[in-house]
N, C-alpha and C positions, 0 to 999 in steps of 0.2 A: 434194887433197893427204895424203899420209899422216902426215904428222910432224903432231904436235898441240901446239899451243900451250901456255905455260907459264900455271899458275893462278896466281889471286892469293894472298891469305892464307889458312891453313887455318881462321881462327878468322872467324864469321860470314858473310856473302854473300862467295861465291868469284866470280872473273873467270875464265872457258874458254873455250873455242871449241865452237862448233857444227861438228858433222863435217864439214868445209869442202865447198864449191860452187864448182867452178872454170871460169869462161866458158873456151870453146874445148879445154877437157879434160873427161874424164871426171872427176866429181867425189865430191861427197857422197853419203853415205847409204847407208845402209838396212840393217840387220840382216835377216837371213831367218829367220822363226821355224819349228821344225820343226812340223810336227802331228803329235802324238806320240800319237795312239790306238795302242795295240797291233795291234788289228785292227779291222774295220768289220764287222759285219754286214750283208749286203747282201740285199734281197728278190729272188728269181730274177727274170733278165731284167732287173734294173737295172744301168745301167753304174757302174763303179767312179768316184769321185770324183776328179776331176781336181788334180794337184799335191799339196802338202804342207799350203798354207795361206799359203804365203810365193812373193811375188811378187818379180822385179827392175823395176825403174822406170826408163827411159831416158827424158830428154825435150831437146827443143830450145829453145834459149834463142834466138829468131831475132834479137830486139833488140839482145841483149847478142853476138852472133856467135859462139854457143859452143852447148855443151852439159853437160849432167849427167845423174849415173846415180845411181840409189839402190833402197831395199827400200820394201815393202808386206808387210801383213799381210791377208790376206782374211776379211773378215767374214760375206758371205754368199754362197751358190753362184750365186748371178746375179751377184757381181762386185763388190760393195761393197768396197773395200780403204782401210786406215787407213793412214796414214804421218804424216810431221813435215810442217808446213808448209813449211820450209825447202828440202825436198827437191824441192817443185814451184813454189817462186818462181820467178816471171819464163816459167815453161814456156808456148811458144807452141803447141807440141803435145808430146802425152804418150804413148808406148808403154809397154806392161804386158807381159812375157814370164813365163810359168809355168815354172822351168828343169825340163829335161829331159823336157819332154811336146811339146814343137813347138807349143804353143798361144802366140800374141800376140795381142794386142787395143789398139786405144786405147781412149785412157780423157780422160775429163770431169773437170775439178773440180765436184765437186758443193758444197763450200763448206769454210771454213777457219776457223781460230782463231789469227792472230797473236801473240797473247799469252800462248798456253798451245803455240804449236807444234804444231800437231795441225791435218791435212787430210782429207778423205775424198773419194776419188773413185770412180767409175762405169765399169766396162768394159764397151764394147759389144758387143755380142752374144754376152756370157757366161753360161752354164750349167753346174750340175753341177762346180761348183769345190769343192775341200776346202777348211773352214775350219779357221781356229785353236781351238785348245782354252784355254778361260780358267780361271786357278784366282781360285776364290773363297778360298783359306786365308790366313791372317793372315801376312804375311812378317815375319822378322825379321832382327835384324842375325845374321851369323854363317852365315845360308843358304846353300847352294850355288847358283850360278846360270849360266847359261849364254847366252852372245851368240852368235846364228845370225845370217849376213849374207852381203854381198854387200862384203865390205874389198876395197877399192882400187877400185870399181866397175865390176870386170873381168867380172861376168855368172857368177862361181863363188861355190858356198856354203861357207863356213868358220865353223868354231865357236872360242869362246873362254871358256875358265871360269875363275871365280873365284868370289868371294864376297860379299854385303851387308856393306856397310862404314859405311853410313849409310842414315838413314830420315827423310824431313821436309827435305832440306837445299836450301838457295836458292841459286841462283847467278845472274850475269851472261853469257850467253851471246851470242858473240859473232860475226861471220861473215867472209870474206875480202873482202866489197863494202862494209865498215866499218859494217853495220849491230848492232844487240845490243839484248837484251830480259832482262828479270829472269821467271826460271821459278824456281817455288816448290813444295814437297812432293815433290820428288823421291826416287829411289832411287838409292843411291852403290854403285858397285860398283867392284874392282878388277881387273874381266874385262878383257883388252886387245883392247876396243872399237878399232877404226879408223878412218878415212875411208872413208866408203863404207857404214857400218855403220847410220847414221840411220836412222829409219822402221821397223825391223825391231825385233823380241822379244827381251827378255830372258825366258828360260824357268826353270824351278824343276830340282828334282832330279826332277820326276813327267813332263818336257817340255811342263807348262803355261805360258802368257804370265801374267809376272806385270808386266812393264811393255814400253813400247818407247824405245828409247833414243835419245836426241838431241843429247848433245855430252861430250865428251871431253876432257883435259888431261894433259900431264905435269907432273909438278913434281919439284923437286930436294931431296932429304930432308939428312940429315944425312951428311954425309963424302962428299956428292956421289952418295949411292943416289938412283938415278931412282924414282919410283912414278907408275903410271897409275891417274886418276880417272876414273870413265866415269859420266855421268847418265842415268838413263830417267825417263820420266813413267809412272807408275802406272797399269797399264792401265783400272783402275776409271773413273778422271778420265777419259783419252783415249777411251774408250767412252760417258762421258756428254756429251762435247761432239760427237763422231759421232752420236749418237743425238739431239742435238738438230738436226743439221746434216740428216740425212735425212728428222725430220718438219717441216722447213721452218721451225723455229724461229730468228729470226735475234736477236740482243739486240747489246747495245753493242760486245761482243766476237767474237760468232761471226756470219760473214759467210754468206749461202747464195743460191745460185747463180751466175751470171755478175759478173764484174769489170768496173765503167765503165774504160773508157781514156781517157785525156787523150793520150796520144802524146808526152810531153816528157820528156827528162831533164834533174832541177835539182840546183841545189848551191846551198852558203849563196852571200852575195852578197858579191863583195869587189871591183864595181866602184867606180871614183873617185865619190864624191860618196855613198854609200851605206855603212853599216856592217852587218855581220854581224847577221841577226837582225832587219832591216828588210825582209824581201819573201824570194824565191825566185829565184835566176839560173836561167834557163832555159840549160843547157847544149847540149842537141840537143832536134831534132823529129825526129819519124817522118815520112818523106815519105808525102805522099796521106793522114796520119793527122787526127783531127779538131781538134788544136792548128792544122797546118799551114793546114790546110782554111779556120780561121777567121781567120789573117795573123798568127797568133803566129811567131816567131822565135827560132832563138838569140842569146842577149844582150839579151834582154827579161827586165824582172824582174816576176815576179806580186806583186801588192802585196796582192789580194784577191779573195776567190771567192764569188760571192751575198752579197756584203755582206758576209763574215767576214773579216777581216784575215787575212792570210799573214805569219807570222815569221819560218816558217824551212821548208826544205823539207819537213819531216817533215807540216806544217800541210796541203800540197798535197795528199800522199797521203791524208791522214786525212780532208779535207772531199769528196775524188772518191769516196771508197770509201765514203762514205754513200748515193752516187745510183747508177743503175740505169744499164745500158745503153740508148740512146737518149735520156736526158734531157739537158736544154739546162741549160747554167749560163752565167754572166756572169762573167767572167774582168778583172778589173781589172789593168794592166800598165803600165810604163814603159818606151820604147823606150830606143836607145843615146844618142839625141839628148837624152834627159831629159822629151818630151813625153808625157804621159800617155793611155791609151786603154781602152775596153772592149771586149771581143768577148764573143759570144754565141756557145758551142761546143755542138755536139751529141757528147755521149760516146758512145764506140762500145763494142766487147766484147772486153777484152783478157786480159791472162795474170792468173794470182792473184799477189797482193801477200805 
C-alpha cells in the first residue's frame, strides 16, 4: 500500500505505520542501500563483487494466502542480509534477488528481534556478494540523507533525498494486520520514504549507511499542508542485534534459529460465556499442522499452555516462541460445548513471527 497512514501528535510518542505489508499483493518493505565505494581495488584474477550491497526480498505468505516484497542490506560476502522483522514475518519461503545481476537466492531466517523490528537472513549458496558500507560518523540534525529502495515493491530501485529532522525519536508503529510495537531511539527524516522501502538503508552524503528504514507516516500541518515523516533504526543498533543473532546469542527479545509452529490463528474471545481476556479463541487451524493433529479445532478457546494462563492471543505467541521446533507442549482448552480438555502438541517449524 503506497499511501502512508496519519501519525499521532507531534509531541512525545507518535503513532505511525510500518511500511505496510499486504497479503495477496506485493507489499511492504525495503529501501535499497547503495554500496557507495567509488572504486574497489581487486587483486589480479579476482572476480568483481556481485551487486551493490542491496537486495530485493520477495516472500510467500502461504498461511495467509498472499505474498510480500521488500529490501535488505548485505552484511557479508557469503550472504548474511539485514532487514526489518516485519518484512519477513509470516513468510513460508523467502527469495532474495540481487538487482540487475541475474542472481537469485533462497534464504532462511537466522533470527530476529520483534521488539526492535530487526531480522537477519542467510542466502543459500551465496558468495562474492558486495557488502554495504557503514558510517561511523556522528549523525546530526540537518544532515542530508537519502533513502534507496524498492518503493512500491515493484523490484526497481528508487531514491528519495531529504534531511535528518530528529534523533532519538520514539514511535508506536502499526501494520495492516493490526499488530503494533513501540520503537525507540530512531532517526527521523523528511525523505520521501514509501511503502516497499522497509528493511533498506538510509545513507549519508558519502553514500554510507546510517540507518535502516522501518516506518513512515503522513501528517497534516497548518493550512492543510502535508508533511511526510520517516523513521530509521540507527545502523549501529541494528548491527548489534544482527551480530547477536549470528553469534547464536538468544535473549528475552532476540530469537535465534527456526521458529516453533503451533499452526493456529487466534483472536480475542467473543464467545458467549467468555469475556475478552479470558483466553484465546482459535479462529482457524492449519490442516495437517501440529494443533490439528492434536485435535484442536476452530471455535476452541485456549486457556493455558504448559500451565501458564493464556489471557490473550498475544500470550499464545509469546509462550510458543520460547520453544523450539519438535518440543512438546500441553495445551488446555475449552471446546464449543463448554467441556474442558488438554492436548499434548508437538510443535513444528514455521514462519518467523
